[in-house]
C-alpha positions as CSV (number, residue, x, y, z in Angstrom):
1,M,0.0,0.0,0.0
2,K,2.8,2.4,0.9
3,V,4.5,1.6,-2.4
4,V,1.4,2.5,-4.4
5,L,0.9,5.7,-2.4
6,I,4.6,6.8,-3.1
7,F,4.2,5.9,-6.8
8,L,1.0,8.0,-7.1
9,L,2.7,11.0,-5.4
10,L,5.7,10.7,-7.8
11,L,3.4,10.4,-10.8
12,Q,1.4,13.5,-9.7
13,T,4.7,15.5,-9.2
14,T,6.1,14.6,-12.6
15,A,2.8,15.2,-14.4
16,F,2.6,18.8,-13.0
17,A,6.2,19.5,-13.7
18,Q,5.8,18.8,-17.4
19,R,3.0,21.4,-17.8
20,K,4.8,24.1,-15.9
21,L,5.1,27.4,-17.9
22,K,7.5,30.2,-17.3
23,Y,6.2,33.8,-17.2
24,D,7.4,37.3,-17.3
25,I,5.7,40.7,-16.8
26,S,6.1,43.1,-19.7
27,K,7.6,46.4,-18.5
28,E,5.8,48.4,-21.2
29,S,2.2,47.1,-20.8
30,G,2.3,45.4,-17.4
31,D,0.8,42.2,-19.0
32,T,1.9,38.8,-18.1
33,V,3.6,36.8,-20.8
34,F,3.6,33.0,-20.4
35,Y,6.1,30.9,-22.4
36,T,7.4,27.3,-22.8
37,S,10.9,26.0,-22.4
38,E,13.0,26.2,-25.6
39,E,13.0,22.9,-27.5
40,R,15.5,21.8,-30.2
41,L,13.7,21.0,-33.5
42,Y,16.7,20.5,-35.8
43,I,20.5,20.2,-35.6
44,S,23.1,19.4,-38.2
45,A,26.8,18.8,-37.4
46,G,29.4,21.4,-38.3
47,D,32.1,20.8,-40.9
48,T,35.5,19.6,-39.9
49,Y,38.6,20.8,-41.8
50,G,42.4,20.7,-41.3
51,T,44.4,17.8,-40.0
52,G,46.4,16.9,-36.9
53,R,46.8,19.8,-34.4
54,D,45.2,22.2,-36.9
55,K,42.0,20.2,-37.1
56,R,39.0,22.5,-36.5
57,S,35.3,22.3,-36.9
58,T,32.7,24.9,-37.8
59,V,29.6,25.7,-35.8
60,S,26.6,23.5,-36.4
61,D,23.2,24.7,-37.7
62,Y,20.2,24.4,-35.4
63,L,16.6,25.5,-35.0
64,K,14.9,25.8,-31.6
65,S,11.3,26.8,-30.8
66,T,9.5,28.5,-27.9
67,V,5.7,29.3,-27.7
68,L,4.7,32.6,-26.0
69,K,1.2,33.6,-24.9
70,Y,0.5,37.3,-24.7
71,A,-2.9,38.9,-23.8
72,S,-3.4,39.5,-27.6
73,G,-2.6,35.9,-28.7
74,F,0.1,33.3,-29.4
75,V,3.6,33.9,-30.8
76,L,6.1,31.3,-32.1
77,E,9.7,32.1,-31.4
78,F,12.5,30.5,-33.5
79,S,16.1,30.5,-32.3
80,I,18.2,30.1,-35.5
81,Q,21.9,29.4,-35.6
82,T,23.9,28.9,-38.8
83,G,27.5,28.0,-39.3
84,R,27.7,30.5,-42.2
85,S,29.9,33.5,-41.4
86,N,27.8,36.1,-43.4
87,S,25.1,37.9,-41.5
88,F,21.4,37.6,-42.5
89,S,18.1,39.3,-41.7
90,I,14.5,38.4,-41.4
91,Y,12.2,41.3,-42.4
92,T,8.6,42.1,-41.3
93,G,6.2,39.9,-43.2
94,Q,8.7,37.3,-44.3
95,A,7.2,33.9,-43.6
96,A,8.1,30.8,-41.7
97,K,6.4,28.0,-43.5
98,L,5.4,24.9,-41.5
99,I,4.9,22.0,-44.0
100,M,2.6,19.4,-42.4
101,G,2.6,15.7,-42.9
102,D,-0.6,15.9,-45.1
103,G,1.1,18.3,-47.5
104,S,-0.7,21.5,-46.2
105,V,1.4,24.6,-45.5
106,I,1.0,27.0,-42.6
107,S,2.5,30.4,-43.4
108,L,3.4,32.5,-40.4
109,P,4.3,36.2,-40.9
110,S,7.3,37.6,-39.1
111,R,6.4,40.2,-36.5
112,A,9.3,42.6,-37.0
113,D,12.8,43.0,-38.6
114,Y,15.5,40.9,-37.1
115,S,19.2,40.9,-37.8
116,S,21.6,38.2,-37.0
117,K,24.6,38.6,-34.6
118,K,27.9,37.0,-35.1
119,S,29.0,34.4,-32.5
120,S,31.6,35.6,-30.0
121,M,34.2,33.4,-31.5
122,G,33.5,34.7,-35.0
123,Y,32.1,31.4,-36.3
124,G,28.5,31.5,-37.6
125,C,25.5,33.7,-36.8
126,W,22.4,33.5,-34.7
127,L,19.1,35.3,-34.2
128,F,15.7,35.1,-32.6
129,A,12.7,35.7,-34.8
130,F,9.0,35.9,-33.7
131,Y,6.0,34.8,-35.7
132,T,2.3,35.4,-35.2
133,L,0.3,32.2,-34.5
134,P,-3.3,32.5,-35.5
135,Y,-5.8,30.2,-33.8
136,S,-6.6,28.3,-37.0
137,A,-2.9,27.4,-37.3
138,I,-2.7,26.4,-33.7
139,E,-5.5,23.8,-34.2
140,T,-3.8,22.5,-37.4
141,I,-0.5,22.1,-35.6
142,K,-2.0,20.4,-32.6
143,N,-3.7,17.8,-34.8
144,G,-0.9,17.1,-37.2
145,T,2.9,16.6,-37.6
146,I,5.3,19.1,-39.0
147,T,7.7,17.5,-41.5
148,D,9.7,20.6,-42.7
149,I,10.1,24.2,-41.7
150,R,11.2,26.8,-44.3
151,I,12.2,30.2,-43.0
152,E,12.5,33.1,-45.5
153,S,15.5,35.4,-44.9
154,S,17.6,38.0,-46.7
155,M,19.9,35.1,-47.8
156,G,17.1,33.0,-49.2
157,S,15.2,30.3,-47.4
158,F,16.6,28.1,-44.6
159,N,15.2,24.6,-44.9
160,Y,14.9,22.4,-41.9
161,P,13.7,18.8,-42.4
162,L,12.4,17.5,-39.1
163,K,12.6,14.0,-37.8
164,E,9.4,12.3,-36.8
165,K,9.8,13.0,-33.1
166,A,10.7,16.7,-33.6
167,G,7.6,17.1,-35.8
168,T,5.3,17.1,-32.8
169,I,7.4,19.4,-30.4
170,I,5.6,22.6,-31.3
171,A,2.2,20.8,-30.8
172,E,3.3,19.6,-27.4
173,Q,4.4,23.2,-26.5
174,L,1.0,24.5,-27.5
175,K,-0.8,21.9,-25.5
176,K,0.8,23.2,-22.3
177,F,-1.5,26.3,-22.4
């Protein structure tokens, strides 16, 4: 009986821990902003060059996501890192396209202009970009699987093919609200 009771207490604790959201209070509006933990959707290994003691590797490419809930609605944040050394930008209205498993495409507009920053070591660039999530897109994402993400930028499009497990991460983030 004691073992069952302890098991139920542990189960309850872990179930609540997985739904926990972070929050922040906006200094401008005073509104509370809730957000999920950052989750990695895509990563590719960097290139290796040189030999022996001069062997080096470049920064890998990655894409991470966070979902934010403002009083006005939901926002999808992408954290993008690229091993390329040239800077890039994402401009207001450029789209992040979520390609679903059934072939449909959800196009999310960028909320502002974003410019990449060079890494402190001089290898690669990174930026954070925010996209408006309409309620119709939220329902489609929750009920499907994302197979690819294409992000428009000043350098062209960044394409991120997602593995099956990563295709449901954004849906899981949305379900926490």
